C-alpha positions in Angstrom: -122.9 -79.9 -56.9 -122.1 -76.3 -57.8 -119.6 -75.6 -60.5 -118.0 -72.0 -61.0 -116.1 -71.3 -64.3 -114.1 -68.1 -64.1 -112.6 -66.1 -66.7 -115.4 -66.7 -69.3 -116.0 -63.7 -71.6 -119.5 -62.8 -72.5 -120.2 -62.2 -76.2 -120.3 -58.6 -77.2 -123.8 -59.0 -78.7 -127.2 -59.9 -77.9 -127.2 -62.6 -80.3 -127.4 -66.0 -78.6 -124.4 -68.2 -78.7 -124.3 -71.6 -80.0 -125.5 -74.5 -77.5 -123.8 -74.7 -74.2 -123.1 -78.4 -73.4 -122.2 -80.5 -70.5 -120.5 -83.9 -70.8 -119.8 -86.4 -68.0 -117.3 -89.3 -68.2 -116.5 -92.1 -66.0 -113.3 -92.0 -63.9 -111.4 -93.7 -66.8 -112.2 -90.4 -68.6 -113.1 -92.4 -71.7 -116.5 -93.8 -70.9 -119.3 -91.6 -71.6 -121.9 -91.2 -68.9 -124.1 -88.5 -70.2 -124.3 -85.4 -72.3 -126.9 -82.6 -72.3 -128.0 -79.1 -71.3 -128.0 -77.7 -74.8 -129.0 -74.2 -74.0 -127.9 -70.8 -75.7 -126.1 -68.3 -73.7 -127.1 -64.6 -74.4 -126.4 -61.3 -73.0 -129.6 -59.8 -71.8 -128.5 -56.4 -70.3 -126.6 -53.7 -72.2 -123.5 -52.2 -70.5 -124.0 -48.6 -69.2 -122.3 -45.4 -70.7 -121.5 -42.7 -68.1 -121.1 -39.4 -69.8 -119.1 -36.7 -67.8 -120.1 -33.0 -68.1 -119.9 -31.6 -71.5 -117.5 -28.7 -72.2 -118.0 -26.2 -75.0 -115.9 -23.3 -76.5 -118.5 -20.8 -76.3 -121.9 -20.1 -74.3 -123.1 -17.5 -76.9 -126.5 -18.5 -78.3 -126.1 -19.6 -82.0 -122.4 -19.7 -81.9 -120.7 -22.5 -83.7 -118.2 -24.2 -81.4 -116.7 -27.5 -80.2 -118.3 -29.6 -77.6 -115.9 -31.9 -75.5 -116.8 -34.7 -73.1 -115.5 -38.0 -72.0 -117.5 -41.3 -71.5 -117.0 -44.4 -69.6 -118.4 -47.7 -70.5 -118.9 -50.8 -68.4 -118.0 -52.9 -71.5 -114.5 -52.1 -72.7 -114.3 -50.7 -76.1 -112.2 -52.3 -78.7 -110.7 -51.1 -82.1 -113.4 -50.7 -84.8 -116.3 -50.4 -82.3 -118.7 -47.6 -83.4 -120.2 -44.9 -81.4 -123.5 -43.4 -82.7 -124.6 -40.0 -81.4 -128.2 -38.8 -81.6 -128.8 -34.9 -81.3 -132.0 -33.1 -80.7 -133.4 -31.1 -83.7 -132.2 -28.0 -82.0 -128.5 -28.9 -82.3 -127.2 -28.6 -85.6 -124.2 -30.8 -86.3 -121.7 -29.8 -88.9 -123.0 -26.3 -88.8 -121.3 -24.0 -91.5 -119.7 -26.9 -93.1 -117.5 -27.6 -90.1 -116.0 -31.2 -90.0 -116.9 -33.5 -87.0 -113.7 -34.8 -85.7 -113.8 -37.4 -82.9 -110.3 -37.7 -81.1 -110.0 -40.5 -78.6 
């Protein structure tokens, strides 16, 4: 027997869920036949982020400017999600006391 359950939303975490359980009943829908499986469900592959080409205000070496880009994720973003950016040591963020402003 193959059973397909559609519309099940994976957790947005790599933390294993509680136990997934299967219970079977007789045709009277009251008499328990068996209960089992008791396995956790866990996401094992992170969604991918696609970054479009980065635009910038200036191409002058050492100039302070604004970088603009757009990204697409395979996992829909929700309110209060956090984006974390890591920059190489050659790139100075908040140069000259400028504020970093992220606009959706």
